[in-house]
C-alpha positions as CSV (number, residue, x, y, z in Angstrom):
1,X,0.0,0.0,0.0
2,X,1.4,3.4,-1.0
3,X,0.8,6.4,1.3
4,X,-1.1,9.2,-0.5
5,X,1.8,11.6,0.1
6,X,4.1,9.5,-2.0
7,X,1.9,9.3,-5.1
8,X,3.0,11.4,-8.0
9,X,1.5,12.0,-11.5
10,X,2.9,9.6,-14.1
11,X,2.1,8.4,-17.6
12,X,1.2,4.9,-16.2
13,X,0.6,4.1,-12.6
14,X,-0.3,1.0,-10.7
15,X,-1.3,2.6,-7.4
16,X,-2.4,0.3,-4.6
17,X,-3.6,2.3,-1.6
18,X,-6.3,2.7,1.0
19,X,-8.1,5.9,2.1
20,X,-11.2,7.3,3.7
21,X,-13.8,9.3,1.7
22,X,-14.3,12.6,3.4
23,X,-16.7,14.5,1.1
24,X,-18.0,14.2,-2.5
25,X,-19.8,16.4,-5.0
26,X,-22.0,15.2,-7.9
27,X,-21.7,16.4,-11.4
28,X,-23.6,15.2,-14.5
29,X,-22.3,16.0,-17.9
30,X,-23.6,15.0,-21.3
31,X,-21.5,13.6,-24.2
32,X,-22.1,12.0,-27.5
33,X,-22.6,8.7,-25.7
34,X,-25.3,10.1,-23.3
35,X,-25.1,11.3,-19.8
36,X,-22.0,10.7,-17.7
37,X,-22.1,11.1,-14.0
38,X,-18.9,12.0,-12.2
39,X,-18.2,12.8,-8.6
40,X,-15.2,14.6,-7.2
41,X,-14.4,13.3,-3.8
42,X,-11.9,14.4,-1.1
43,X,-10.1,11.4,0.3
44,X,-7.4,11.1,2.9
45,X,-5.1,8.8,4.7
46,X,-2.7,9.4,7.6
47,X,-0.2,11.2,5.3
48,X,-2.2,13.5,2.9
49,X,-5.6,14.4,1.5
50,X,-6.2,14.4,-2.3
51,X,-9.1,14.7,-4.8
52,X,-10.4,11.4,-6.2
53,X,-12.8,11.1,-9.2
54,X,-15.6,8.6,-9.2
55,X,-17.4,7.6,-12.4
56,X,-21.0,6.4,-13.1
57,X,-22.2,3.9,-10.6
58,X,-19.2,4.5,-8.4
59,X,-20.8,7.8,-7.4
60,X,-23.7,6.1,-5.6
61,X,-21.6,3.2,-4.3
62,X,-19.5,5.2,-1.9
63,X,-20.4,7.7,0.9
64,X,-18.4,9.9,3.3
65,X,-16.9,7.8,6.0
66,X,-16.3,4.7,3.7
67,X,-12.8,3.3,3.8
68,X,-11.8,2.4,0.2
69,X,-9.1,0.2,-1.2
70,X,-7.8,1.1,-4.6
71,X,-6.0,-1.4,-6.8
72,X,-4.2,-0.4,-10.0
73,X,-5.2,3.3,-9.8
74,X,-3.7,6.3,-11.5
75,X,-2.8,9.9,-10.5
76,X,-2.6,12.2,-13.5
77,X,-3.4,15.6,-14.9
78,X,-6.9,16.2,-16.2
79,X,-7.8,19.7,-17.6
80,X,-4.9,21.3,-15.8
81,X,-5.6,19.8,-12.4
82,X,-4.3,16.8,-10.6
83,X,-6.7,13.9,-10.5
84,X,-6.5,10.6,-8.6
85,X,-8.8,7.8,-10.0
86,X,-9.3,4.1,-10.6
87,X,-9.2,4.5,-14.4
88,X,-10.2,1.7,-16.8
89,X,-7.9,-1.0,-15.3
90,X,-8.3,0.0,-11.6
91,X,-10.7,-1.4,-9.0
92,X,-12.1,0.3,-5.9
93,X,-13.9,-1.5,-3.1
94,X,-15.3,-0.5,0.3
95,X,-13.3,-2.3,3.0
96,X,-14.7,-0.5,6.2
97,X,-16.2,2.5,7.7
98,X,-15.1,5.5,9.8
99,X,-12.1,3.9,11.6
100,X,-8.9,5.3,10.0
101,X,-6.5,8.0,10.9
102,X,-6.3,10.8,8.3
103,X,-5.0,14.3,7.7
104,X,-7.0,17.1,6.1
105,X,-4.1,18.9,4.3
106,X,-4.5,18.4,0.5
107,X,-1.6,17.4,-1.6
108,X,-0.6,19.5,-4.6
109,X,-2.8,22.5,-4.1
């Protein structure tokens, strides 16, 4: 498991980590393929807080207080901002609730 403070943007990442979801905001956008729901979440561990993007059904699957394990995630630039996400190859799963130490200082502001 990689601490959030040690994650850096790269062309290809295979990030495996665990964090708590602190807050999320919903956004629905339309595209040529229909409506795409995305959520920008603030997540944290004991080392840092970062923004994490959820897509589609992931938006409803996770709530503040959920502890999430990410496998094969990526951390990259998207529209001139840093974005942490599962991506197409990544997997996120809820592994607990509320009981994790975390900091509230965001990384790469």
